[in-house]
C-alpha positions as CSV (number, residue, x, y, z in Angstrom):
1,M,-248.4,119.3,40.1
2,N,-250.5,122.1,41.6
3,F,-253.4,122.8,40.2
4,L,-257.0,123.7,41.8
5,R,-259.9,121.1,41.6
6,M,-263.9,121.9,41.3
7,S,-264.6,119.2,44.0
8,E,-262.7,121.8,46.1
9,L,-265.3,125.2,45.1
10,N,-267.9,126.2,45.9
11,L,-270.1,126.4,42.5
12,T,-273.5,128.0,44.3
13,D,-275.3,130.0,41.7
14,K,-272.5,130.3,39.5
15,V,-271.5,129.8,36.0
16,V,-269.3,127.2,35.0
17,L,-268.2,127.0,31.9
18,I,-266.6,122.9,31.1
19,R,-264.6,122.0,28.9
20,E,-265.1,118.9,28.2
21,D,-263.8,116.2,24.9
22,L,-267.3,114.8,23.2
23,N,-265.3,114.8,20.0
24,V,-267.0,111.1,19.5
25,P,-268.4,108.9,15.9
26,I,-272.0,110.6,14.5
27,K,-274.1,108.2,12.0
28,D,-277.3,109.1,11.2
29,G,-277.7,111.8,14.0
30,K,-276.8,109.3,17.1
31,V,-273.6,108.9,18.8
32,T,-272.6,105.5,17.8
33,S,-269.9,105.2,20.9
34,D,-270.5,106.9,23.7
35,A,-267.0,106.2,26.2
36,R,-266.0,110.0,26.5
37,L,-269.4,110.9,26.9
38,Q,-269.9,108.7,30.0
39,A,-266.3,109.6,31.0
40,S,-267.2,113.7,31.6
41,L,-271.3,113.0,33.0
42,P,-269.7,112.7,36.6
43,T,-268.1,116.3,36.1
44,I,-271.2,118.2,35.2
45,K,-273.4,116.0,37.1
46,M,-270.7,116.7,40.3
47,A,-271.0,121.3,39.3
48,L,-274.9,120.8,39.3
49,E,-274.6,119.0,42.9
50,K,-273.0,122.4,44.1
51,G,-275.6,124.5,42.1
52,A,-274.0,125.8,39.8
53,A,-275.5,127.3,35.9
54,V,-273.6,124.7,33.7
55,I,-272.0,125.7,30.3
56,V,-270.3,122.4,28.5
57,C,-268.3,123.0,24.6
58,S,-266.6,121.0,23.1
59,H,-264.7,120.5,19.5
60,L,-266.3,118.0,17.0
61,G,-264.6,116.7,13.8
62,R,-262.4,119.0,11.2
63,P,-264.4,121.4,10.1
64,T,-263.1,124.6,8.6
65,E,-263.4,127.2,11.1
66,G,-265.8,130.3,10.7
67,N,-267.7,127.5,8.4
68,P,-270.7,125.6,10.2
69,E,-271.5,122.7,8.3
70,A,-274.7,120.0,10.2
71,V,-272.8,117.1,10.2
72,Y,-270.5,118.3,12.4
73,S,-273.4,120.2,15.1
74,L,-273.2,118.6,18.3
75,A,-277.5,118.8,18.3
76,P,-276.9,114.7,19.2
77,V,-274.2,115.5,21.5
78,A,-277.0,117.5,23.4
79,D,-279.4,114.9,22.5
80,Y,-277.1,112.9,24.7
81,L,-277.0,113.9,27.9
82,T,-280.6,115.2,28.0
83,E,-281.3,111.9,28.8
84,K,-278.7,110.7,30.1
85,L,-278.9,113.9,33.3
86,S,-282.7,113.7,32.8
87,S,-282.7,112.9,36.8
88,Q,-280.6,116.0,37.2
89,L,-282.7,118.7,35.1
90,S,-286.0,120.6,35.0
91,T,-285.4,121.0,30.9
92,P,-283.6,119.9,28.6
93,V,-279.8,120.2,27.7
94,R,-280.0,123.2,25.0
95,L,-277.9,123.5,22.3
96,N,-276.1,126.9,21.9
97,S,-274.9,128.6,18.7
98,D,-275.4,131.9,18.9
99,Y,-273.7,132.1,22.3
100,L,-270.3,134.5,21.3
101,T,-273.6,137.3,20.7
102,Q,-275.9,136.7,22.6
103,G,-274.1,134.7,25.9
104,A,-275.1,131.2,27.5
105,N,-278.2,133.3,29.1
106,V,-277.9,129.7,31.3
107,K,-279.6,129.6,34.7
108,S,-278.2,127.4,38.0
109,G,-280.0,123.8,37.8
110,E,-279.7,123.9,33.7
111,V,-277.2,122.9,31.0
112,V,-276.2,124.3,28.2
113,L,-274.6,123.1,26.0
114,L,-272.4,125.3,22.8
115,E,-271.8,124.8,19.7
116,N,-268.4,123.0,17.9
117,V,-266.3,125.5,18.9
118,R,-263.9,125.0,16.3
119,F,-267.0,126.8,14.3
120,N,-265.3,129.6,15.9
121,D,-263.3,131.1,13.5
122,G,-259.6,131.4,15.4
123,E,-260.1,129.0,17.6
124,K,-257.8,126.5,16.6
125,K,-255.0,129.4,16.4
126,N,-255.7,130.1,20.4
127,D,-257.4,134.1,19.1
128,A,-256.9,136.0,22.8
129,T,-260.0,137.4,21.6
130,L,-262.4,134.8,21.1
131,A,-261.0,133.0,24.3
132,K,-262.0,136.4,25.9
133,K,-265.4,135.8,24.0
134,Y,-265.5,132.5,26.2
135,A,-264.2,133.7,29.4
136,D,-266.9,136.6,29.3
137,L,-269.8,133.7,29.4
138,C,-268.3,132.5,32.9
139,D,-267.9,133.0,37.2
140,V,-265.3,129.7,36.4
141,F,-263.6,127.8,34.1
142,V,-263.6,124.1,34.1
143,M,-260.7,122.0,31.8
144,D,-261.8,118.9,32.1
145,A,-260.4,117.5,28.3
146,F,-256.9,115.5,29.3
147,G,-257.6,114.5,25.2
148,T,-257.2,118.0,23.8
149,A,-255.1,119.3,27.0
150,H,-251.6,119.0,24.6
151,R,-253.4,122.0,22.4
152,A,-253.3,125.5,22.9
153,Q,-256.4,126.4,21.1
154,A,-259.2,129.6,22.6
155,S,-260.8,127.0,24.1
156,T,-258.5,125.6,26.1
157,E,-254.9,126.7,27.4
158,G,-256.1,130.6,26.0
159,V,-259.7,131.0,28.0
160,T,-257.4,129.7,30.5
161,Q,-255.2,132.7,30.4
162,A,-258.2,135.2,29.6
163,M,-260.0,134.2,33.1
164,R,-256.9,134.6,35.2
165,Q,-256.3,138.2,33.1
166,A,-260.5,138.5,34.4
167,D,-259.5,137.8,37.8
168,K,-261.8,134.7,37.7
169,T,-261.8,130.9,38.5
170,V,-260.2,128.7,36.9
171,C,-259.2,124.6,37.6
172,A,-259.0,121.4,36.8
173,G,-262.3,118.8,36.4
174,P,-262.3,115.2,38.3
175,L,-261.2,113.9,34.8
176,L,-258.3,116.1,33.8
177,A,-257.2,116.0,37.9
178,A,-257.6,111.8,37.5
179,E,-255.8,111.5,34.7
180,L,-253.1,114.3,36.3
181,D,-252.9,111.8,39.1
182,A,-253.0,109.2,36.9
183,L,-249.8,109.6,34.9
184,S,-247.4,111.9,37.7
185,L,-248.1,108.4,40.3
186,A,-246.9,105.9,37.2
187,L,-243.9,108.5,36.1
188,E,-242.9,110.4,38.4
189,T,-243.0,108.0,42.0
190,P,-243.4,105.0,40.3
191,A,-243.2,101.6,42.6
192,Q,-240.5,100.3,41.7
193,P,-240.2,97.6,39.8
194,M,-242.1,99.3,36.9
195,L,-242.3,98.3,33.4
196,A,-243.5,99.1,29.7
197,I,-245.1,98.0,27.5
198,V,-244.9,99.9,24.3
199,G,-246.1,99.0,20.8
200,G,-246.6,100.6,17.4
201,S,-245.5,99.5,14.0
202,K,-242.0,102.0,13.4
203,V,-239.9,103.1,16.7
204,S,-239.6,106.4,15.2
205,T,-243.0,107.1,16.2
206,K,-242.4,106.1,19.9
207,L,-238.3,106.8,20.3
208,E,-239.4,109.7,22.7
209,V,-241.4,107.9,24.5
210,L,-239.3,104.8,24.7
211,H,-236.4,107.4,25.7
212,S,-238.4,108.9,28.6
213,L,-239.6,105.7,29.6
214,A,-236.0,103.9,30.0
215,E,-234.6,106.9,32.4
216,V,-238.1,105.9,35.1
217,C,-238.2,101.9,34.3
218,T,-236.9,98.6,35.3
219,Q,-237.9,96.5,32.3
220,I,-240.1,97.8,29.0
221,I,-241.6,95.5,26.9
222,V,-241.6,95.5,23.1
223,G,-244.1,94.5,20.5
224,G,-245.3,95.2,17.1
225,G,-243.1,96.5,14.4
226,I,-241.6,98.2,17.4
227,A,-240.0,94.8,18.6
228,N,-238.2,94.4,14.5
229,T,-235.6,96.6,14.7
230,F,-235.0,96.0,18.8
231,L,-233.9,92.3,17.5
232,A,-232.4,93.6,14.5
233,A,-230.4,95.9,17.1
234,Q,-228.8,92.8,19.1
235,G,-227.6,91.0,15.3
236,H,-231.0,88.8,15.3
237,S,-232.9,87.9,12.3
238,V,-236.0,89.2,11.3
239,G,-236.5,88.0,8.4
240,A,-239.0,89.9,6.3
241,S,-239.9,91.9,8.1
242,L,-240.0,95.9,8.0
243,Y,-237.7,97.3,10.3
244,E,-235.8,101.4,11.1
245,A,-231.6,100.7,9.8
246,D,-231.6,104.6,10.4
247,L,-232.3,103.8,14.8
248,L,-230.0,100.8,15.4
249,D,-227.8,102.6,16.8
250,T,-230.6,104.7,18.5
251,A,-231.9,101.0,19.8
252,R,-229.1,100.0,21.3
253,D,-228.6,103.1,23.5
254,I,-232.2,102.8,24.8
255,M,-230.9,98.9,25.5
256,T,-228.3,100.6,27.1
257,K,-230.7,102.6,30.0
258,T,-233.3,100.2,30.7
259,E,-233.8,96.0,30.2
260,I,-235.9,95.7,26.6
261,L,-237.6,92.4,26.8
262,L,-238.3,91.4,23.4
263,P,-239.4,88.1,21.9
264,E,-238.1,85.6,20.5
265,A,-235.5,85.8,16.3
266,I,-237.7,84.1,13.7
267,G,-236.1,82.5,10.6
268,D,-235.2,84.2,7.8
269,N,-239.1,84.5,5.7
270,D,-240.6,84.8,8.0
271,M,-242.5,88.1,9.0
272,I,-243.6,88.9,13.0
273,L,-247.1,89.8,13.6
274,D,-247.2,88.2,16.5
275,I,-245.5,87.1,19.4
276,A,-245.4,83.1,20.1
277,P,-246.9,82.0,23.0
278,E,-243.9,80.2,24.6
279,S,-242.3,84.3,25.1
280,A,-245.1,85.8,25.4
281,K,-245.6,83.5,28.9
282,Q,-242.6,85.0,29.9
283,L,-243.3,88.6,28.9
284,A,-246.3,87.9,31.2
285,D,-244.4,87.3,34.1
286,A,-242.4,90.1,34.2
287,I,-245.8,92.4,33.8
288,I,-246.8,89.5,37.2
289,N,-243.9,90.4,39.3
290,A,-243.6,94.9,39.1
291,K,-245.1,97.1,41.0
292,T,-245.6,99.8,38.0
293,I,-247.5,99.2,34.4
294,L,-247.5,101.6,32.1
295,W,-249.1,100.2,28.1
296,N,-249.5,102.1,24.8
297,G,-249.9,100.1,22.0
298,P,-250.8,96.3,21.2
299,V,-247.8,93.8,21.0
300,G,-249.2,92.4,17.6
301,V,-251.7,92.8,15.0
302,F,-254.6,91.6,17.6
303,E,-257.5,92.4,15.0
304,V,-256.8,89.9,13.4
305,D,-257.4,86.2,15.7
306,A,-255.2,84.6,14.1
307,F,-252.1,87.1,15.7
308,G,-253.7,88.1,19.0
309,Q,-252.7,85.8,21.1
310,G,-249.7,87.7,22.2
311,T,-252.0,90.8,23.1
312,Q,-254.5,88.9,24.7
313,I,-251.8,87.0,27.1
314,L,-250.5,89.7,28.1
315,A,-252.7,92.0,28.6
316,T,-254.5,89.7,30.7
317,A,-250.6,89.7,33.1
318,V,-252.1,93.1,33.0
319,R,-255.3,92.2,34.7
320,D,-253.8,89.9,37.0
321,S,-251.4,91.9,37.9
322,D,-251.5,93.5,41.7
323,G,-249.2,96.4,40.1
324,F,-250.4,100.1,39.7
325,S,-251.5,100.1,35.9
326,I,-252.1,102.7,33.5
327,A,-253.4,102.3,30.0
328,G,-253.1,104.8,26.9
329,G,-253.8,105.1,23.5
330,G,-257.1,104.1,21.1
331,D,-255.1,100.5,20.1
332,T,-254.4,100.0,23.7
333,L,-258.1,100.9,24.9
334,A,-259.7,98.5,21.7
335,A,-257.3,95.8,23.0
336,I,-258.8,96.0,26.3
337,D,-261.9,96.1,25.5
338,K,-261.8,93.2,23.0
339,Y,-259.9,91.1,25.6
340,Q,-262.4,92.1,28.6
341,V,-259.9,92.5,30.3
342,A,-260.9,96.7,31.4
343,D,-261.5,95.8,35.6
344,G,-257.8,94.7,36.3
345,V,-256.8,97.7,35.0
346,S,-255.8,100.6,37.1
347,Y,-256.9,103.7,35.1
348,M,-257.7,103.6,31.4
349,S,-256.2,107.5,30.1
350,T,-259.1,109.2,27.9
351,G,-256.2,111.1,25.3
352,G,-254.3,110.0,23.2
353,G,-251.9,112.9,21.7
354,A,-252.1,114.0,25.0
355,F,-250.9,110.7,26.6
356,L,-247.7,110.1,24.6
357,E,-247.2,113.6,24.9
358,F,-248.0,113.5,28.9
359,V,-245.4,110.4,28.8
360,E,-242.5,111.9,27.1
361,G,-242.1,114.6,29.7
362,K,-244.0,117.4,27.3
363,V,-245.8,120.6,28.6
364,L,-248.6,120.6,28.0
365,P,-249.6,123.8,27.5
366,A,-253.7,123.5,29.0
367,V,-252.2,121.9,31.8
368,A,-248.9,124.1,32.6
369,A,-251.3,127.2,32.2
370,L,-254.0,125.3,35.5
371,Q,-251.2,125.1,37.1
372,I,-250.4,127.9,40.5
373,D,-247.6,128.1,42.9
374,A,-247.5,125.5,45.5
């Protein structure tokens, strides 16, 4: 994958538009979880250090296009950025709501945050006219929002195309570049043996992921409801647990391509809510021996402590492994946080749907638009 990186550019006196994923929970006008904001800060700081006039844009929530609502305003994010960037800024981060008609009006050393791009008609439909208006704001466009890279929208893929048509510079920001580097390392040139941990309620929701991983993995650990279907496909009892009878042949087909590691079978009246400690320890041994680990999905109902031991044992094994590990998905990151193993995970993806689609081998439109000939 070949693309220009922001870190390679001279941005002195350039107006730089950075598309970040600042879609964070807000309550009573305050940001309640700042993980995505923290992830965006190094990119914004780098642009300032390079002498740029910085414009940042993002979506927030699911407003009705053309009907701005205060509840979806990025004003609390502007306040947050002002506080976190105070050492580099002489003026607060200004929220600009009329940028499509009045421009961004930003100088070198300043940061302007554009109001929610989903307030604009045509954003989600990737309207070319809107995309050109974004491109007209800047000299350089930086795509840094991996979490939205699977969507072809005006502020992601459309603006990139408009910039190219105007012979302007487009590039990947440090956050997006790190995501792509980590995923490429895990999926295109993985050190072997490679092991994946795939959890979830249904095989059908992870079917393409499992097929793709079966092509590159030596072993796959399946957990959650997914394991039920694989156990049933092997002829084992899953007790009172739900499984997908119509996908038994599909599960068997996947098992012909790679080794599927499963928890033990259970009694006819039991229900699978976690991996038993003995099984979890055997699976942990496989994780410890892997050179590449990809983790998407917990292996039990870990939100309930009584059913979290299996996920905790596997999470600890990922932390303790010497292999390269990449984790993605909201529930996975929540488990990593709960069991405090982040320091042992090589890379944690900020993308949800984008992470899954990349693993499935799908083209991410906003990433494809950045690619250049080798």
